[in-house]
C-alpha atoms as an extended CHARMM CRD file, in Angstrom:
* protein
*
       100  EXT
         1         1  MET       CA            -12.8090000000      161.7640000000      104.0970000000  PROA      1               0.0000000000
         2         2  THR       CA            -11.9670000000      165.3020000000      103.0450000000  PROA      2               0.0000000000
         3         3  SER       CA            -12.2590000000      166.6370000000      106.6030000000  PROA      3               0.0000000000
         4         4  THR       CA             -9.9000000000      163.8910000000      107.8520000000  PROA      4               0.0000000000
         5         5  LEU       CA             -7.3860000000      164.8380000000      105.1850000000  PROA      5               0.0000000000
         6         6  LYS       CA             -7.6810000000      168.5270000000      106.1290000000  PROA      6               0.0000000000
         7         7  ARG       CA             -7.1800000000      167.7290000000      109.8320000000  PROA      7               0.0000000000
         8         8  SER       CA             -4.1340000000      165.5880000000      109.0590000000  PROA      8               0.0000000000
         9         9  ALA       CA             -2.6350000000      168.3200000000      106.8790000000  PROA      9               0.0000000000
        10        10  PHE       CA             -3.2820000000      170.9110000000      109.6020000000  PROA      10              0.0000000000
        11        11  CYS       CA             -1.6890000000      168.7070000000      112.2820000000  PROA      11              0.0000000000
        12        12  LEU       CA              1.3390000000      168.0920000000      110.0680000000  PROA      12              0.0000000000
        13        13  ALA       CA              1.7400000000      171.8190000000      109.3700000000  PROA      13              0.0000000000
        14        14  ALA       CA              1.3330000000      172.7330000000      113.0550000000  PROA      14              0.0000000000
        15        15  THR       CA              3.8410000000      170.0940000000      114.1410000000  PROA      15              0.0000000000
        16        16  THR       CA              6.3410000000      171.2340000000      111.5130000000  PROA      16              0.0000000000
        17        17  ALA       CA              5.9770000000      174.8610000000      112.6180000000  PROA      17              0.0000000000
        18        18  LEU       CA              6.4300000000      173.8920000000      116.2630000000  PROA      18              0.0000000000
        19        19  VAL       CA              9.5210000000      171.7550000000      115.6060000000  PROA      19              0.0000000000
        20        20  THR       CA             11.0530000000      174.3990000000      113.3370000000  PROA      20              0.0000000000
        21        21  GLY       CA             10.4540000000      177.0990000000      115.9420000000  PROA      21              0.0000000000
        22        22  VAL       CA             12.0450000000      175.0650000000      118.7290000000  PROA      22              0.0000000000
        23        23  ALA       CA             15.0270000000      174.0490000000      116.5930000000  PROA      23              0.0000000000
        24        24  GLY       CA             15.5470000000      177.6420000000      115.4810000000  PROA      24              0.0000000000
        25        25  THR       CA             15.6420000000      178.8420000000      119.0740000000  PROA      25              0.0000000000
        26        26  ALA       CA             18.0350000000      176.1090000000      120.1810000000  PROA      26              0.0000000000
        27        27  SER       CA             20.4850000000      176.7970000000      117.3750000000  PROA      27              0.0000000000
        28        28  ALA       CA             20.6410000000      180.4780000000      118.3110000000  PROA      28              0.0000000000
        29        29  GLN       CA             22.3780000000      179.7070000000      121.5990000000  PROA      29              0.0000000000
        30        30  PRO       CA             26.0790000000      180.6480000000      121.7250000000  PROA      30              0.0000000000
        31        31  VAL       CA             28.3990000000      177.6750000000      121.6080000000  PROA      31              0.0000000000
        32        32  ALA       CA             31.5820000000      177.6010000000      123.6800000000  PROA      32              0.0000000000
        33        33  VAL       CA             34.2980000000      175.9730000000      121.6220000000  PROA      33              0.0000000000
        34        34  GLN       CA             36.3890000000      173.5700000000      123.6950000000  PROA      34              0.0000000000
        35        35  ASP       CA             39.6510000000      173.6050000000      121.7880000000  PROA      35              0.0000000000
        36        36  GLY       CA             42.1700000000      173.5930000000      124.6530000000  PROA      36              0.0000000000
        37        37  LEU       CA             43.1970000000      177.1830000000      123.9120000000  PROA      37              0.0000000000
        38        38  VAL       CA             42.6950000000      180.2510000000      126.1170000000  PROA      38              0.0000000000
        39        39  ASN       CA             43.7900000000      183.8660000000      126.3990000000  PROA      39              0.0000000000
        40        40  VAL       CA             45.6300000000      185.3900000000      129.3590000000  PROA      40              0.0000000000
        41        41  ALA       CA             45.4110000000      189.0720000000      130.2060000000  PROA      41              0.0000000000
        42        42  VAL       CA             46.9400000000      191.3020000000      132.8590000000  PROA      42              0.0000000000
        43        43  GLY       CA             44.5670000000      194.1910000000      133.3430000000  PROA      43              0.0000000000
        44        44  ASP       CA             43.3510000000      195.1850000000      129.8960000000  PROA      44              0.0000000000
        45        45  VAL       CA             46.4890000000      193.9230000000      128.0990000000  PROA      45              0.0000000000
        46        46  THR       CA             46.3560000000      190.4510000000      126.5270000000  PROA      46              0.0000000000
        47        47  ILE       CA             49.7390000000      188.8060000000      127.0560000000  PROA      47              0.0000000000
        48        48  LEU       CA             48.9020000000      185.3750000000      125.5930000000  PROA      48              0.0000000000
        49        49  GLU       CA             46.3470000000      184.7640000000      122.8680000000  PROA      49              0.0000000000
        50        50  ASP       CA             45.0520000000      181.3910000000      121.6320000000  PROA      50              0.0000000000
        51        51  VAL       CA             47.6210000000      179.5020000000      123.7090000000  PROA      51              0.0000000000
        52        52  ASN       CA             47.4710000000      175.9400000000      125.0450000000  PROA      52              0.0000000000
        53        53  ILE       CA             45.9950000000      175.6610000000      128.5570000000  PROA      53              0.0000000000
        54        54  GLY       CA             49.2090000000      174.0830000000      129.8990000000  PROA      54              0.0000000000
        55        55  VAL       CA             51.3680000000      176.9700000000      128.6790000000  PROA      55              0.0000000000
        56        56  ALA       CA             48.8660000000      179.5120000000      129.9840000000  PROA      56              0.0000000000
        57        57  ALA       CA             48.8300000000      177.7730000000      133.3740000000  PROA      57              0.0000000000
        58        58  GLN       CA             52.6260000000      177.9150000000      133.6330000000  PROA      58              0.0000000000
        59        59  VAL       CA             52.7560000000      181.6250000000      132.7720000000  PROA      59              0.0000000000
        60        60  VAL       CA             49.9000000000      182.5380000000      135.1150000000  PROA      60              0.0000000000
        61        61  ALA       CA             51.4400000000      180.4530000000      137.9240000000  PROA      61              0.0000000000
        62        62  GLN       CA             54.7010000000      182.3910000000      137.5330000000  PROA      62              0.0000000000
        63        63  ILE       CA             52.9450000000      185.7650000000      137.5290000000  PROA      63              0.0000000000
        64        64  CYS       CA             50.6970000000      184.9330000000      140.4810000000  PROA      64              0.0000000000
        65        65  GLY       CA             53.1830000000      182.8540000000      142.4730000000  PROA      65              0.0000000000
        66        66  VAL       CA             50.8610000000      179.8330000000      142.7120000000  PROA      66              0.0000000000
        67        67  ASN       CA             51.0260000000      176.1530000000      141.7450000000  PROA      67              0.0000000000
        68        68  VAL       CA             50.4760000000      175.2230000000      138.0960000000  PROA      68              0.0000000000
        69        69  GLY       CA             47.9830000000      172.3810000000      138.7620000000  PROA      69              0.0000000000
        70        70  PRO       CA             45.0650000000      174.4410000000      140.0910000000  PROA      70              0.0000000000
        71        71  VAL       CA             45.5860000000      177.0610000000      137.3760000000  PROA      71              0.0000000000
        72        72  ALA       CA             45.4380000000      174.3370000000      134.6920000000  PROA      72              0.0000000000
        73        73  VAL       CA             42.1750000000      173.0410000000      136.1670000000  PROA      73              0.0000000000
        74        74  LEU       CA             40.8070000000      176.5850000000      136.1450000000  PROA      74              0.0000000000
        75        75  GLY       CA             41.9580000000      177.0040000000      132.5270000000  PROA      75              0.0000000000
        76        76  ARG       CA             40.0920000000      173.8490000000      131.4680000000  PROA      76              0.0000000000
        77        77  ALA       CA             36.9620000000      175.1080000000      133.2340000000  PROA      77              0.0000000000
        78        78  VAL       CA             37.2060000000      178.4280000000      131.3880000000  PROA      78              0.0000000000
        79        79  ASP       CA             37.6810000000      176.5930000000      128.0840000000  PROA      79              0.0000000000
        80        80  ARG       CA             34.5760000000      174.4690000000      128.7290000000  PROA      80              0.0000000000
        81        81  SER       CA             32.2600000000      177.1670000000      130.0570000000  PROA      81              0.0000000000
        82        82  GLY       CA             33.4610000000      180.2770000000      128.2490000000  PROA      82              0.0000000000
        83        83  THR       CA             33.2870000000      182.1950000000      131.5410000000  PROA      83              0.0000000000
        84        84  ASP       CA             36.2500000000      184.4710000000      132.3140000000  PROA      84              0.0000000000
        85        85  SER       CA             38.1270000000      183.8180000000      135.5400000000  PROA      85              0.0000000000
        86        86  THR       CA             40.4500000000      186.0500000000      137.5490000000  PROA      86              0.0000000000
        87        87  VAL       CA             43.3490000000      184.0760000000      139.0210000000  PROA      87              0.0000000000
        88        88  CYS       CA             45.0100000000      186.7970000000      141.1010000000  PROA      88              0.0000000000
        89        89  GLU       CA             45.7700000000      190.5130000000      141.4070000000  PROA      89              0.0000000000
        90        90  SER       CA             49.2730000000      191.3910000000      140.2590000000  PROA      90              0.0000000000
        91        91  ASN       CA             50.4940000000      194.9550000000      140.9110000000  PROA      91              0.0000000000
        92        92  MET       CA             46.8740000000      196.0840000000      141.2980000000  PROA      92              0.0000000000
        93        93  GLU       CA             45.8660000000      194.5270000000      137.9330000000  PROA      93              0.0000000000
        94        94  PRO       CA             43.7880000000      191.3410000000      137.6660000000  PROA      94              0.0000000000
        95        95  VAL       CA             45.3330000000      188.3520000000      135.8870000000  PROA      95              0.0000000000
        96        96  THR       CA             42.4940000000      186.6950000000      133.9570000000  PROA      96              0.0000000000
        97        97  ILE       CA             42.0210000000      183.6280000000      131.8020000000  PROA      97              0.0000000000
        98        98  THR       CA             39.3880000000      183.8990000000      129.0550000000  PROA      98              0.0000000000
        99        99  GLN       CA             38.0100000000      181.6360000000      126.3390000000  PROA      99              0.0000000000
       100       100  ASN       CA             39.6670000000      182.3580000000      123.0000000000  PROA      100             0.0000000000
């Protein structure tokens, strides 16, 4: 009976260590916050910071001379993924949307 108790305790400890290790690794992953806000930069100058995607899309559309709709879709994608996106080149400087 003692060996069964020891095996059970060992299995419980091993399982706990495994679960804790996996959970610790998963929680270390960066989390992209989807809050509907983005930043807009021209070159290395941020012109809009923590602004609503709709407002950012209108400003970027004016700068780049494109339609607002596709820029808004791109802004939502940036907000979800956290990946920066260049919309156009304006006066030799890239116009980018980034996650705030």
